[in-house]
PAFI-330570 format. One record per residue: residue in three letters; x, y, z of N, C-alpha, C, O in turn. Coordinates in steps of 0.2 Angstrom, whole numbers, padded with zeros to 4 digits, always signed. Layout:
residues N
ALAXYZXYZXYZXYZ
...
//
This chain:
residues 255
MET+0719+0216+0739+0720+0220+0731+0723+0230+0734+0722+0234+0738
GLU+0727+0230+0730+0729+0238+0732+0724+0241+0729+0721+0239+0724
LEU+0721+0246+0732+0716+0252+0732+0719+0258+0725+0725+0260+0725
PRO+0715+0259+0721+0718+0263+0715+0720+0272+0721+0717+0273+0726
ALA+0724+0274+0720+0724+0281+0723+0720+0285+0725+0721+0289+0730
ASP+0717+0286+0722+0711+0292+0721+0703+0289+0727+0699+0292+0730
VAL+0704+0281+0727+0702+0277+0731+0703+0277+0738+0699+0278+0742
ALA+0711+0274+0738+0715+0275+0744+0713+0281+0746+0710+0280+0751
ARG+0714+0287+0745+0716+0297+0746+0708+0296+0749+0708+0295+0756
VAL+0702+0296+0746+0695+0297+0749+0694+0294+0755+0692+0297+0760
CYS+0695+0287+0755+0695+0281+0761+0698+0284+0766+0695+0284+0771
SER+0705+0288+0766+0708+0288+0769+0706+0296+0773+0707+0298+0779
ARG+0703+0299+0770+0701+0307+0771+0693+0305+0776+0691+0308+0781
PHE+0690+0301+0773+0684+0300+0775+0686+0296+0783+0685+0299+0788
THR+0687+0292+0783+0690+0289+0790+0694+0297+0795+0690+0299+0799
ASP+0699+0298+0795+0700+0306+0795+0697+0310+0799+0699+0313+0804
LEU+0691+0311+0793+0686+0315+0795+0683+0312+0800+0686+0313+0806
VAL+0679+0309+0799+0676+0305+0806+0677+0304+0812+0674+0304+0816
ASP+0687+0303+0812+0687+0303+0818+0687+0309+0824+0686+0309+0830
ALA+0689+0316+0816+0690+0323+0820+0684+0323+0824+0684+0323+0830
ALA+0679+0322+0819+0672+0327+0822+0668+0321+0825+0662+0323+0825
VAL+0670+0314+0827+0665+0312+0832+0670+0306+0834+0668+0300+0833
PRO+0675+0306+0838+0680+0302+0842+0675+0295+0844+0670+0294+0847
GLY+0680+0291+0841+0676+0283+0845+0669+0281+0841+0666+0276+0843
LEU+0668+0285+0833+0658+0282+0830+0664+0277+0827+0664+0272+0831
LEU+0668+0278+0822+0668+0274+0816+0673+0268+0818+0679+0268+0819
ALA+0668+0262+0818+0677+0254+0821+0678+0251+0814+0682+0247+0813
GLY+0671+0255+0807+0676+0250+0804+0674+0251+0794+0668+0251+0793
LEU+0677+0252+0790+0673+0256+0785+0677+0250+0779+0683+0249+0777
HIS+0672+0247+0777+0673+0241+0770+0668+0243+0765+0663+0246+0766
LEU+0672+0240+0756+0671+0241+0753+0668+0236+0748+0671+0230+0748
HIS+0662+0238+0744+0661+0233+0738+0659+0237+0735+0661+0243+0734
GLY+0655+0233+0731+0655+0235+0722+0657+0233+0717+0661+0228+0717
SER+0657+0238+0711+0661+0233+0705+0670+0236+0706+0675+0234+0703
LEU+0670+0239+0710+0679+0239+0714+0683+0230+0716+0688+0227+0715
THR+0676+0229+0719+0680+0223+0721+0678+0215+0717+0676+0210+0719
PHE+0679+0219+0710+0677+0214+0705+0684+0216+0700+0686+0212+0696
GLY+0689+0223+0703+0693+0223+0700+0693+0228+0692+0697+0230+0688
GLU+0685+0230+0694+0685+0235+0691+0684+0243+0694+0680+0244+0698
TYR+0688+0248+0691+0687+0257+0694+0688+0259+0687+0690+0255+0683
HIS+0687+0263+0685+0690+0269+0679+0689+0274+0685+0685+0275+0689
ALA+0695+0278+0685+0696+0284+0688+0693+0291+0684+0692+0292+0678
GLY+0690+0295+0688+0688+0299+0686+0679+0297+0685+0675+0302+0686
ARG+0676+0291+0684+0674+0289+0682+0666+0286+0688+0661+0288+0689
SER+0672+0281+0690+0667+0278+0694+0664+0278+0702+0667+0283+0703
ASP+0662+0277+0708+0659+0280+0713+0663+0274+0717+0665+0269+0714
VAL+0662+0275+0722+0667+0272+0727+0661+0269+0733+0658+0273+0737
ASP+0661+0261+0731+0652+0258+0736+0656+0258+0743+0663+0258+0744
ALA+0652+0258+0748+0656+0257+0755+0652+0256+0761+0646+0259+0761
VAL+0652+0252+0766+0649+0251+0772+0653+0255+0777+0659+0253+0777
ALA+0650+0261+0781+0653+0262+0787+0650+0257+0794+0644+0255+0794
VAL+0657+0255+0800+0651+0251+0804+0652+0255+0810+0657+0255+0813
LEU+0648+0257+0813+0649+0262+0818+0645+0261+0826+0640+0257+0827
THR+0649+0264+0830+0651+0258+0835+0643+0259+0841+0642+0256+0847
HIS+0640+0265+0836+0633+0269+0841+0628+0270+0836+0631+0271+0831
ARG+0623+0271+0835+0618+0273+0831+0621+0284+0833+0622+0287+0839
PRO+0620+0287+0829+0622+0292+0831+0616+0296+0832+0611+0295+0830
ASP+0618+0303+0836+0614+0306+0839+0610+0312+0834+0615+0314+0831
GLU+0607+0315+0833+0605+0323+0830+0612+0326+0830+0615+0326+0825
SER+0616+0328+0835+0623+0333+0835+0630+0328+0831+0635+0330+0827
GLU+0629+0322+0832+0633+0317+0826+0631+0317+0820+0635+0317+0815
LEU+0624+0317+0819+0620+0315+0811+0625+0324+0808+0630+0323+0804
ALA+0623+0330+0811+0627+0333+0809+0633+0332+0807+0633+0329+0801
ALA+0639+0332+0810+0647+0330+0811+0648+0324+0803+0653+0323+0800
LEU+0641+0322+0802+0643+0317+0797+0641+0319+0789+0643+0318+0783
ARG+0635+0323+0792+0634+0327+0786+0639+0332+0783+0638+0335+0777
ALA+0644+0334+0787+0649+0340+0786+0652+0338+0784+0655+0341+0780
VAL+0655+0332+0787+0661+0328+0783+0661+0326+0778+0666+0324+0775
HIS+0653+0324+0775+0651+0322+0767+0652+0329+0761+0655+0330+0756
GLY+0648+0333+0767+0650+0341+0763+0656+0341+0761+0658+0341+0755
THR+0661+0341+0765+0670+0344+0766+0673+0337+0759+0678+0338+0755
LEU+0668+0331+0758+0673+0326+0755+0671+0328+0747+0675+0327+0742
ALA+0666+0331+0745+0662+0331+0740+0663+0338+0738+0660+0340+0733
ALA+0668+0344+0743+0669+0349+0741+0677+0348+0740+0680+0354+0739
GLU+0679+0344+0739+0684+0343+0738+0688+0339+0732+0693+0340+0730
GLY+0683+0336+0729+0682+0332+0722+0684+0323+0725+0685+0320+0730
GLY+0685+0322+0719+0687+0314+0720+0682+0309+0719+0680+0311+0713
PRO+0680+0306+0720+0676+0300+0719+0669+0300+0724+0670+0301+0730
ASP+0665+0300+0721+0657+0299+0726+0660+0292+0731+0663+0287+0730
LEU+0658+0295+0736+0660+0288+0741+0650+0288+0744+0646+0292+0748
ASP+0651+0284+0742+0641+0280+0742+0642+0277+0749+0646+0272+0749
VAL+0640+0278+0753+0641+0276+0761+0634+0272+0765+0632+0275+0770
ALA+0633+0269+0765+0629+0265+0773+0633+0266+0780+0639+0264+0782
HIS+0629+0271+0784+0632+0271+0791+0629+0268+0793+0624+0271+0793
LEU+0630+0260+0799+0624+0258+0801+0632+0252+0805+0639+0252+0804
LEU+0628+0248+0810+0631+0245+0817+0631+0238+0813+0627+0235+0809
ALA+0638+0234+0818+0640+0228+0817+0633+0222+0816+0631+0218+0811
THR+0631+0223+0821+0622+0220+0821+0617+0218+0817+0613+0214+0817
ASP+0618+0224+0813+0613+0225+0809+0615+0219+0803+0611+0215+0800
LEU+0621+0219+0801+0626+0217+0795+0623+0209+0797+0621+0205+0793
ALA+0622+0210+0804+0623+0199+0807+0616+0198+0802+0616+0193+0798
ARG+0611+0201+0802+0602+0202+0803+0602+0201+0794+0607+0200+0791
PRO+0595+0202+0791+0593+0202+0787+0592+0210+0783+0588+0213+0786
PRO+0593+0213+0780+0594+0221+0778+0587+0223+0777+0587+0229+0774
ASP+0581+0220+0778+0576+0221+0779+0573+0222+0786+0568+0225+0788
ASP+0580+0219+0791+0577+0221+0797+0580+0226+0799+0579+0228+0805
CYS+0585+0229+0795+0590+0236+0796+0584+0240+0796+0579+0240+0794
PRO+0586+0245+0800+0581+0252+0801+0586+0257+0794+0591+0256+0791
ASP+0579+0265+0794+0583+0269+0790+0591+0270+0793+0592+0268+0799
VAL+0596+0272+0790+0600+0274+0794+0605+0277+0786+0606+0275+0780
PRO+0609+0282+0791+0614+0287+0786+0616+0287+0782+0622+0287+0783
THR+0615+0288+0775+0619+0287+0770+0620+0291+0764+0616+0296+0762
THR+0626+0290+0762+0627+0297+0755+0625+0291+0747+0626+0285+0747
LEU+0622+0295+0741+0621+0291+0736+0624+0298+0732+0627+0301+0737
ALA+0625+0302+0726+0627+0304+0724+0630+0313+0727+0629+0319+0726
ARG+0632+0310+0731+0635+0314+0737+0628+0319+0741+0630+0324+0744
ALA+0622+0317+0741+0618+0317+0743+0617+0315+0751+0616+0309+0751
PHE+0618+0318+0758+0618+0314+0763+0609+0315+0767+0606+0320+0769
ALA+0609+0309+0767+0600+0305+0768+0603+0302+0775+0608+0302+0778
VAL+0594+0300+0778+0593+0295+0783+0589+0292+0779+0583+0294+0779
ASN+0591+0284+0775+0584+0283+0771+0589+0272+0772+0593+0270+0776
ARG+0585+0270+0766+0587+0264+0765+0590+0262+0759+0589+0256+0756
ALA+0597+0268+0755+0599+0267+0748+0604+0262+0753+0604+0263+0759
GLY+0608+0255+0748+0611+0252+0747+0608+0246+0753+0612+0242+0753
ILE+0604+0246+0757+0602+0243+0762+0599+0235+0756+0593+0235+0753
ASN+0603+0230+0756+0598+0224+0752+0601+0217+0753+0605+0215+0758
PRO+0600+0214+0749+0605+0207+0749+0610+0208+0745+0615+0205+0746
VAL+0610+0214+0739+0617+0215+0736+0623+0216+0738+0628+0213+0737
THR+0621+0221+0745+0625+0222+0745+0630+0218+0752+0636+0218+0753
TRP+0622+0213+0757+0628+0211+0763+0632+0203+0760+0635+0199+0764
HIS+0630+0202+0750+0632+0197+0746+0637+0199+0745+0642+0194+0745
GLU+0640+0206+0745+0645+0207+0743+0650+0210+0747+0656+0209+0746
LEU+0647+0212+0751+0652+0212+0758+0656+0205+0760+0661+0204+0761
ALA+0649+0200+0760+0653+0193+0762+0656+0190+0760+0660+0186+0763
GLU+0656+0190+0754+0660+0188+0747+0667+0191+0744+0672+0189+0740
ARG+0667+0195+0747+0671+0201+0740+0675+0206+0743+0681+0208+0741
GLY+0669+0207+0753+0673+0214+0755+0679+0217+0756+0683+0212+0758
ILE+0680+0221+0755+0689+0225+0755+0691+0231+0763+0690+0237+0763
SER+0693+0227+0767+0693+0231+0772+0695+0237+0772+0696+0237+0766
VAL+0696+0242+0773+0701+0249+0773+0701+0250+0782+0706+0253+0785
ARG+0697+0248+0784+0698+0248+0791+0693+0246+0796+0687+0248+0797
GLY+0697+0240+0800+0694+0236+0804+0691+0229+0802+0689+0228+0796
GLN+0689+0225+0806+0689+0217+0802+0682+0218+0801+0678+0221+0805
LEU+0682+0216+0795+0670+0215+0796+0668+0209+0799+0670+0204+0798
PRO+0664+0212+0802+0660+0208+0805+0657+0202+0804+0659+0201+0798
PRO+0653+0198+0806+0649+0194+0803+0643+0197+0799+0639+0200+0801
VAL+0644+0193+0791+0635+0194+0789+0632+0191+0785+0634+0186+0781
TRP+0627+0194+0788+0620+0186+0783+0621+0189+0778+0623+0194+0775
THR+0620+0179+0774+0618+0178+0769+0613+0173+0768+0613+0168+0772
ASP+0609+0173+0762+0603+0169+0762+0604+0169+0752+0602+0174+0750
PRO+0606+0164+0748+0606+0163+0741+0600+0165+0741+0599+0171+0741
ALA+0594+0162+0742+0586+0161+0742+0584+0169+0741+0580+0170+0737
ALA+0587+0173+0745+0584+0178+0746+0586+0184+0743+0583+0190+0742
LEU+0593+0181+0741+0598+0187+0734+0593+0186+0728+0591+0190+0724
ARG+0590+0177+0728+0587+0176+0720+0580+0181+0720+0578+0184+0715
ALA+0576+0181+0725+0572+0182+0727+0573+0190+0726+0568+0192+0723
PHE+0577+0193+0728+0577+0201+0727+0578+0202+0721+0574+0205+0717
THR+0583+0200+0719+0585+0202+0709+0579+0200+0704+0579+0202+0699
ARG+0575+0196+0706+0570+0193+0703+0563+0200+0703+0560+0201+0698
ARG+0562+0204+0710+0558+0208+0713+0562+0215+0708+0559+0220+0705
ASN+0569+0215+0710+0572+0220+0705+0571+0217+0697+0566+0214+0698
LEU+0572+0217+0694+0568+0215+0690+0562+0215+0686+0562+0217+0680
GLU+0556+0214+0690+0549+0216+0689+0549+0220+0692+0546+0223+0687
GLN+0550+0226+0699+0549+0230+0698+0550+0237+0695+0546+0241+0693
TYR+0560+0236+0695+0562+0243+0693+0564+0242+0685+0563+0247+0682
TRP+0566+0239+0683+0570+0235+0675+0563+0237+0672+0562+0242+0669
ALA+0559+0233+0673+0555+0232+0669+0550+0240+0669+0548+0242+0663
THR+0549+0243+0673+0548+0251+0675+0552+0257+0670+0550+0262+0666
ARG+0554+0256+0671+0562+0260+0670+0560+0262+0663+0559+0267+0659
ILE+0561+0255+0664+0562+0253+0653+0558+0257+0650+0560+0261+0645
ASP+0552+0257+0652+0547+0261+0649+0548+0268+0647+0546+0269+0642
LEU+0550+0272+0650+0554+0277+0650+0559+0280+0643+0560+0285+0639
VAL+0561+0274+0643+0566+0274+0636+0560+0272+0630+0562+0275+0624
ARG+0554+0269+0630+0549+0265+0627+0547+0272+0624+0546+0273+0618
THR+0545+0278+0631+0542+0285+0628+0546+0289+0626+0544+0294+0623
TYR+0551+0288+0627+0556+0294+0625+0562+0290+0621+0567+0289+0623
PRO+0561+0289+0616+0567+0283+0615+0573+0289+0613+0578+0288+0614
ASP+0572+0295+0609+0578+0298+0607+0582+0299+0613+0588+0301+0613
SER+0578+0297+0620+0587+0296+0628+0592+0295+0624+0597+0298+0625
GLY+0590+0289+0616+0598+0285+0616+0603+0287+0610+0606+0283+0606
PHE+0602+0293+0613+0609+0297+0612+0614+0299+0616+0620+0301+0615
ASP+0610+0297+0624+0613+0297+0628+0617+0290+0632+0615+0286+0636
PRO+0625+0291+0628+0629+0283+0632+0626+0282+0638+0624+0276+0639
GLN+0627+0286+0643+0630+0284+0646+0619+0280+0651+0618+0276+0655
LEU+0615+0283+0649+0607+0279+0647+0609+0274+0646+0609+0270+0650
VAL+0611+0272+0640+0611+0265+0636+0617+0261+0640+0614+0256+0641
THR+0622+0261+0643+0626+0257+0648+0622+0256+0651+0620+0250+0650
TRP+0618+0260+0655+0615+0257+0664+0610+0253+0661+0606+0251+0666
PHE+0608+0252+0656+0603+0249+0652+0608+0243+0650+0610+0241+0655
VAL+0610+0242+0647+0611+0237+0643+0618+0232+0646+0619+0227+0644
LEU+0622+0235+0651+0626+0231+0656+0621+0230+0661+0620+0224+0661
GLY+0616+0234+0666+0614+0233+0671+0608+0226+0671+0609+0221+0674
ALA+0602+0226+0667+0600+0220+0666+0602+0213+0665+0601+0208+0669
PRO+0606+0213+0660+0611+0208+0661+0615+0205+0667+0617+0199+0667
ARG+0616+0209+0673+0620+0207+0676+0614+0204+0683+0615+0201+0688
LEU+0609+0207+0681+0606+0202+0686+0602+0193+0683+0600+0188+0687
HIS+0602+0195+0676+0600+0189+0674+0607+0185+0675+0605+0180+0678
HIS+0617+0185+0675+0619+0181+0676+0619+0180+0682+0623+0176+0684
LEU+0615+0183+0687+0617+0180+0696+0611+0174+0696+0611+0169+0700
LEU+0604+0175+0693+0598+0169+0691+0601+0164+0688+0600+0158+0690
ALA+0605+0163+0683+0605+0160+0679+0612+0155+0679+0613+0151+0675
THR+0616+0159+0685+0621+0156+0687+0621+0153+0694+0622+0147+0695
GLY+0620+0160+0700+0621+0159+0706+0626+0165+0706+0627+0168+0711
ALA+0627+0165+0703+0636+0173+0704+0634+0179+0706+0628+0180+0706
MET+0638+0183+0707+0635+0189+0706+0642+0190+0703+0647+0188+0705
THR+0640+0195+0696+0646+0198+0692+0645+0204+0692+0640+0206+0696
SER+0650+0210+0689+0650+0216+0690+0647+0219+0685+0641+0216+0683
LYS+0648+0227+0680+0648+0229+0675+0651+0226+0668+0648+0222+0663
ASP+0656+0228+0669+0660+0223+0663+0657+0215+0662+0657+0212+0657
GLY+0656+0212+0667+0655+0207+0672+0649+0205+0664+0649+0202+0659
ALA+0646+0206+0667+0636+0207+0662+0638+0209+0656+0633+0210+0653
GLY+0643+0211+0652+0643+0213+0647+0645+0206+0644+0642+0203+0640
ARG+0653+0204+0647+0654+0200+0643+0649+0191+0641+0649+0187+0636
PHE+0645+0192+0649+0638+0187+0650+0635+0188+0644+0633+0184+0640
ALA+0634+0194+0643+0629+0198+0639+0630+0194+0630+0626+0191+0626
LEU+0638+0196+0630+0639+0194+0623+0642+0185+0622+0644+0182+0617
ALA+0641+0183+0626+0641+0175+0629+0632+0172+0627+0630+0166+0627
THR+0629+0176+0627+0624+0174+0630+0617+0175+0624+0611+0173+0624
TYR+0619+0179+0621+0611+0185+0619+0613+0182+0612+0617+0178+0612
ASP+0607+0184+0606+0611+0182+0598+0614+0189+0597+0612+0195+0600
GLU+0618+0189+0592+0622+0192+0590+0622+0199+0588+0627+0203+0589
ARG+0615+0200+0583+0613+0206+0583+0614+0211+0588+0617+0217+0586
TRP+0612+0210+0596+0614+0214+0600+0620+0215+0603+0620+0219+0608
HIS+0626+0212+0599+0631+0213+0600+0635+0218+0599+0641+0218+0603
PRO+0634+0223+0594+0637+0229+0595+0634+0233+0598+0636+0238+0596
LEU+0628+0234+0602+0624+0237+0607+0629+0237+0612+0634+0240+0614
VAL+0626+0231+0615+0635+0227+0620+0639+0231+0620+0639+0236+0624
ARG+0645+0230+0615+0651+0233+0615+0653+0238+0614+0659+0239+0614
THR+0646+0244+0612+0645+0251+0614+0643+0252+0620+0645+0258+0623
ALA+0640+0247+0623+0642+0250+0632+0648+0249+0634+0651+0253+0637
LEU+0650+0242+0634+0659+0241+0634+0662+0246+0632+0668+0246+0635
GLY+0662+0249+0630+0665+0254+0627+0667+0261+0630+0672+0264+0630
TYR+0659+0263+0633+0659+0269+0634+0661+0268+0642+0663+0272+0646
ARG+0661+0261+0643+0662+0259+0652+0667+0261+0653+0669+0265+0658
ALA+0673+0256+0646+0681+0259+0650+0683+0263+0649+0687+0265+0652
THR+0679+0268+0641+0684+0274+0639+0678+0280+0644+0681+0284+0647
GLY+0672+0281+0644+0670+0286+0645+0668+0290+0641+0665+0294+0643
VAL+0670+0289+0632+0667+0291+0626+0663+0285+0623+0665+0279+0624
ASP+0658+0288+0618+0654+0284+0614+0656+0282+0609+0658+0287+0605
PRO+0658+0275+0608+0662+0274+0603+0657+0274+0595+0659+0273+0589
ASP+0651+0275+0597+0647+0273+0590+0642+0277+0592+0636+0275+0592
PRO+0643+0283+0593+0639+0291+0593+0633+0288+0586+0636+0286+0581
PRO+0625+0288+0588+0620+0287+0581+0619+0292+0580+0617+0297+0584
ALA+0620+0290+0572+0615+0295+0567+0607+0295+0572+0607+0301+0573
GLU+0604+0294+0574+0598+0291+0575+0594+0288+0579+0591+0282+0579
PRO+0596+0293+0586+0596+0291+0594+0591+0288+0594+0591+0283+0597
ALA+0585+0289+0592+0578+0287+0592+0578+0278+0591+0575+0275+0595
ALA+0582+0276+0587+0584+0271+0581+0586+0267+0587+0583+0263+0589
ARG+0593+0269+0590+0595+0267+0597+0594+0265+0603+0596+0260+0606
GLY+0590+0268+0606+0583+0270+0610+0578+0265+0609+0575+0263+0614
LYS+0577+0263+0604+0570+0260+0604+0576+0251+0602+0572+0246+0600
ALA+0582+0251+0602+0583+0245+0599+0587+0244+0610+0587+0238+0613
VAL+0588+0248+0612+0588+0244+0621+0580+0245+0622+0579+0241+0626
VAL+0576+0248+0621+0568+0246+0624+0571+0237+0623+0572+0233+0628
ALA+0572+0235+0614+0572+0228+0614+0576+0225+0616+0574+0220+0619
PHE+0581+0226+0616+0585+0222+0621+0585+0221+0628+0589+0217+0630
VAL+0581+0224+0632+0581+0224+0637+0576+0218+0640+0576+0214+0644
GLU+0571+0221+0633+0564+0215+0634+0566+0208+0633+0564+0203+0635
GLU+0569+0208+0631+0574+0198+0628+0576+0198+0634+0573+0195+0639
VAL+0581+0204+0636+0583+0201+0643+0578+0199+0651+0580+0195+0656
LEU+0572+0202+0650+0570+0201+0656+0566+0195+0653+0567+0190+0656
ALA+0561+0194+0647+0560+0187+0645+0564+0181+0649+0561+0177+0653
ALA+0572+0181+0648+0575+0177+0646+0578+0176+0656+0580+0170+0657
ALA+0578+0180+0660+0579+0179+0664+0570+0178+0670+0570+0174+0674
LEU+0566+0181+0668+0561+0179+0670+0560+0174+0670+0555+0172+0672
//
């Protein structure tokens, strides 16, 4: 697919900066995430990627990578959320991958951000190669399903407690969209065996859940498409409580 102009620009800038800072380190750059489903909202979407390196960076090379991402952040454009790893890491289960240099929301760290079966499967099934050929990528549908169930049980079931405690957070359309499209995205995988995008999760929700939830789902889809809350709530707490009830129904159906 042809990349959106700002995505192509940040990827090209990243490869140029790494090549200049640490020649010979960057073997490949491969995109995953919603972009690979044809979904990208300029000015709001980030860019998910895996950078395949020729070797584990030493301390001076880590500092150079940190500086590269600092430059990208200062120049603006979409966030490039990238895990920097080896081709041999992709050939094995992500649980075997060590902590690696990553960026998330422009924060550089050595951790496991993005190191999970979803990333591996998205790369294998839909990855877009900006530089180099994608090396062999480990996949295991059963492991992906098990990871998805744990994510629902350990992340979504606990995070929704925050909205339950602070229902006035329903005023925030970004939070509403995160929950209303995020949880059905995982249910879709468990129900169909296939991954989908956030917009795809919204379409799945409209086709799957009771009609009383459709206005909430359409609000999430509308905000994702435009960046504007299409139905600002007169009572934020009421919308927050609706989000909680909807996610509880999704969790029950999915699990």
